[in-house]
N, C-alpha and C positions, 0 to 999 in steps of 0.2 A: 610805488603805485602800479607799475607795470606787472610786478609779480602777483599782486592781489587780483588784478584784472585777469591775468593768465589763469590763475587758480579758479576764478569764478567761471571761466569758460571750460577749462579742461575737466574739472571735477564733475560737473553734471554729465559730460560726454562719457567719462570713465564709468560713472555710476550706471548710466543707461546701458552701456556696453556690457558691464558685469551682470546686470539684471537679465539681459537677453541671453547670455551664455549659461548662467547657472539656473538650475530648475528651482522653481518656487517651493518653499516649504510645504505649502498646501498640496501641491501635486505629488510630493514625496509621501505625504500622509495618505492620500488617496491610493497611491500605488501600493503601499504596504497593506492597506485595508483590503484591496482586491486580491492580493496574494495570500493573505492569511484567513480570509473569510471562507468558511466551508459551507457554502449554500448548496452545493451539489453532493450527490452520493457518489463516493469513489469506490470502485470495486477492484479487488486484487486477489490473485491466487497466492497462497502462502502456506508455509508450515507454521504450526504453533510451537514455539519453543518454551513458553511458560504461560501459565494461567493461574493466577492466585489473587487473594484478597490483600490489598495494601491500604492501610489507613481507612478501612471501612468501604473501599471501592474495589470492584473487580478490575484487574488489570491483566492484559495479555501482551505477550511479546511475540512478534511475528517476523518470520524470515520470508520475504517476498520471493516468489519463484515465477518462472514463465511456464505456463501449461499449454501444451499443444496436443491436438488430436486430429485424426484423419490425415489428409494430404499435407497439412501444415506440419504435423508431427513427423511425417516421412522426410520432408524437406529439411527440417531443423536437425533431425537425427543424423542425416547424411552430412550436414555441415559439421556437426560435433564429433561424429564417429571416426575413429582411426582404424576402422575394421576393413576386412577384405571386401572385395567387390561382390561377394556372395550375398550380402545383405542389401536389399533394395528399399528398405523402409524401417520405420520404428517398430520394435517388438510390441505386440499387444495393441497397436494402433494409437498409442499416446507417447509423448516425450516430455520430460520435465528438465528444465535447465535452471540451475541455481548458481549464478555467477557473482551475485552481489552479496558480500558478507554482512551488510548492514542489517541490524535487528531493529525493528520499529516497535515502539511501545505505545499502546492505546488503552484508554479506559473502556470498559464494556458498559454500554448503556443499560440502565435498569430495566428497560423494556426490550432488550435484545432478543432476537429469535435465534433458536438453535435447531439446525436441521441435519439429521443423520441419514445415511443409507445403510450402514452396517452395524447398528447398535447391537444386534444379535449376530455373533460371528458365524452362525450357521445358516443365516437367512438374510437376504437383501429385502429391505422394506423401503421403497423409494420415498424420499422426501418426508421422512417421519419427523414431525415437530416434537421436540423434547424440551423438558424444563432445564434450567441452568444446572440443577443438581444432577440430573441424568447425564447431561453433557460432560460435567466434571468427572463423574464416575466412568464414562466412556474414555475420557482422556487418561485417567489413571490405570484403566485395565488394558489399554492397548500395548502392543509389543513395542518396547522402547528402541529396538533395533530397526524398526520399520516405520518410516515417517509417512503419515497420512496427510495428503494435501487437503486444504480447505479453501473455500472462497469466502472472503469477508466483504462486508459493505460498511463503509465509514461515512458518517454524516456528522457535521459540526465537530469533528475531532474525536468522535466516539464510535466504537464498533456497534452497529445496530443489527447485524445479522452474520451468522457463521454457518456455512453449509459445507458438509463433508463432501469431498470429491470421490466418487466411487472409482475404484481401480480394479479391473478384472483380475 
């Protein structure tokens, strides 16, 4: 009898204690929804490593970079540079750091915007909006030994805008 009475007292206390310490399943679901929900537009500087059609959808592979210009470029250049004291800042006023090897893959929105600065290699035309096919032609024609940085905008897991970063 004493054992049953003891169980009746200890079990509810144990159950309440356990419930207080463990997160509720509902809070876990909400936390996951908050982290995976893409309600904001995310912007990133990147190199494009691949851009092709896969199963009827356009897919891009992107290598995120850190893009600096002006005084920030000078500061970051001096952090990275193992050069002599003769150099006091970033060459050409910009600095690119690419330390993370992770390649990210995103689908390209059907309504994505494509913006180029140097579609014509002899002339800069600022913020020229081009079609997807013109953008693909630009990617195919560029020098493979020279990586062009881009800025991408991602909304709801898909790239909605790709803008070429002009480099002097």
